[in-house]
C-alpha positions in Angstrom: -20.3 27.4 11.8 -16.5 27.5 12.2 -15.8 26.8 15.8 -12.1 27.7 15.5 -11.9 29.9 12.3 -14.6 31.1 9.9 -13.7 32.5 6.5 -16.3 33.8 4.1 -15.4 35.6 0.8 -11.8 35.6 2.0 -8.5 34.9 0.3 -5.5 35.0 2.7 -2.3 34.5 0.7 -0.5 32.4 3.3 -1.3 30.2 6.3 1.8 29.0 8.1 2.3 27.1 11.3 -1.2 27.5 12.5 -2.8 25.2 15.1 -6.6 24.9 15.3 -7.4 22.8 18.3 -10.3 21.7 20.5 -13.0 23.8 19.0 -16.7 23.0 18.5 -19.3 24.1 15.9 -23.0 23.5 16.4 -23.3 23.2 12.6 -20.4 22.8 10.2 -16.6 23.0 10.5 -15.5 22.3 14.0 -12.0 23.7 13.3 -12.1 25.6 10.1 -15.1 26.8 8.0 -14.5 28.0 4.4 -17.1 29.5 2.2 -16.4 31.2 -1.1 -12.8 31.5 0.0 -9.3 30.6 -1.3 -6.2 29.7 0.7 -3.5 29.6 -1.9 -0.6 28.5 0.4 -0.9 26.7 3.7 2.2 25.2 5.4 2.5 23.2 8.6 -1.1 23.2 9.8 -2.5 21.2 12.7 -6.2 20.6 12.9 -6.6 18.7 16.1 -9.5 17.6 18.4 -12.3 19.7 16.8 -15.9 18.5 16.5 -19.0 19.6 14.7 -22.7 18.6 15.1 -23.1 18.3 11.3 -20.4 18.2 8.6 -16.6 18.5 8.7 -15.3 17.9 12.2 -11.9 19.4 11.3 -12.6 21.4 8.1 -15.7 22.2 6.2 -15.3 23.8 2.7 -17.9 24.9 0.2 -17.1 26.8 -3.0 -13.6 27.2 -1.7 -10.0 26.0 -2.4 -7.3 25.0 0.0 -3.7 24.3 -1.1 -1.4 22.7 1.5 2.2 22.6 0.3 5.8 22.3 1.4 7.7 19.6 3.2 6.2 20.2 6.7 3.6 17.7 7.7 0.0 18.9 8.2 -1.9 17.0 10.8 -5.6 16.5 10.7 -6.1 14.5 13.8 -8.8 13.3 16.2 -11.6 15.4 14.8 -15.2 14.3 14.9 -18.4 15.0 12.9 -21.9 13.9 13.9 -22.7 13.7 10.2 -20.2 13.3 7.2 -16.5 14.0 7.1 -14.8 13.5 10.5 -11.6 15.0 9.3 -12.6 17.1 6.3 -15.7 17.8 4.1 -15.2 19.3 0.7 -17.9 20.4 -1.7 -17.7 22.6 -4.9 -14.0 23.2 -4.5 -10.5 21.6 -4.2 -8.2 20.4 -1.5 -4.8 19.9 -2.9 -2.0 18.9 -0.5 1.4 17.4 0.1 2.3 15.6 3.4 -1.1 15.6 5.0 -1.6 13.0 7.8 -5.3 12.2 8.5 -5.2 10.3 11.8 -7.9 9.0 14.2 -10.8 11.1 12.9 -14.3 9.9 13.4 -17.6 10.3 11.6 -20.9 9.1 13.0 -22.1 8.7 9.4 -19.8 8.6 6.3 -16.2 9.4 5.6 -14.1 9.0 8.7 -11.2 11.0 7.4 -12.5 12.6 4.1 -15.9 13.2 2.6 -16.1 14.6 -0.9 -19.5 15.9 -2.0 -20.8 17.4 -5.3 -18.2 19.3 -7.2 -15.4 18.5 -4.7 -11.9 17.4 -5.6 -9.2 16.1 -3.3 -5.7 15.7 -4.7 -3.1 14.3 -2.3 0.6 13.3 -2.5 2.7 11.7 0.2 -0.3 11.3 2.5 -1.1 9.0 5.4 -4.7 8.1 6.2 -4.7 6.0 9.3 -7.0 4.9 12.1 -10.1 6.7 11.0 -13.6 5.5 11.7 -17.0 5.9 10.0 -20.1 4.4 11.5 -21.6 3.8 8.0 -19.6 3.9 4.7 -16.0 4.9 3.9 -13.9 4.5 7.1 -11.1 6.4 5.3 -12.8 8.2 2.4 -16.3 8.7 1.1 -16.7 10.1 -2.4 -20.4 10.6 -3.1 -21.7 13.1 -5.6 -21.5 14.5 -9.2 -18.3 15.9 -10.6 -16.2 14.6 -7.8 -12.6 13.5 -7.9 -10.0 11.8 -5.7 -6.4 11.4 -6.6 -3.7 10.0 -4.3 -0.1 9.4 -5.2 2.5 7.9 -2.8 0.4 7.3 0.2 -0.8 4.9 2.9 -4.3 3.9 3.8 -4.1 1.7 6.9 -6.1 0.6 9.9 -9.3 2.4 9.0 -12.7 0.9 9.9 -16.4 1.3 9.1 -19.6 -0.7 8.7 -18.9 -1.1 5.0 -16.1 0.0 2.6 -13.4 0.7 5.2 -11.0 2.0 2.5 -13.2 3.9 0.0 -16.9 4.3 -0.9 -17.2 6.0 -4.2 -20.4 6.9 -6.1 -20.4 9.0 -9.3 -16.8 10.0 -8.9 -13.4 9.7 -10.5 -10.8 7.8 -8.5 -7.0 7.6 -9.2 -4.7 5.8 -6.7 -1.1 5.4 -7.6 1.7 3.9 -5.4 -0.5 3.6 -2.4 -0.1 1.1 0.4 -3.5 -0.3 1.5 -3.2 -2.4 4.7 -5.2 -3.7 7.7 -8.5 -1.9 7.0 -11.6 -3.5 8.5 -15.4 -3.4 7.8 -18.1 -5.1 9.7 -20.1 -6.2 6.7 -19.8 -6.6 2.9 -18.4 -4.9 0.9 -15.4 -4.7 3.1 -12.7 -2.7 1.2 -13.5 -0.6 -1.8 -16.9 0.0 -3.2 -16.8 2.0 -6.5 -19.9 2.4 -8.6 -21.5 4.5 -11.3 
């Protein structure tokens, strides 16, 4: 786990101008692996070109919180997961972030950019989710589990693709999208855009 950086029971107070690039994990978290950890202030990250053989090509997080803030853009770009969450995989914890760009991530299963599992929450503002691919469901985002939540304000979800639900696949979760541009997403079969159930 954690091809680039592995944090377990850790609470660094500040992450600033950190690039995690071209790493590989045989299990989870090709770039960054978080377990029972809390990063309270991250600024200007780049998670680029990482891959994992299981979950979370860029970032894998379980029982952890990651807060990305400030006006600098954080790039989560060109990461790949053999299983769910090409860009990020969050379970039992929160990703909260401003100015995150999820670009050109790939999942061989579900959630090209973002996969939210049981107890996971992703809250984004001024985000761009573009050009991500999932082989199955949720080219941009897959929300699948109990006590899950997705909130996006002032964002763009564009040019993502998957077999079904290119924009969002949501099962047993709370979804709130406000002031979001959704454009030019493509699925191979029905349902093509958003699938929200339960």
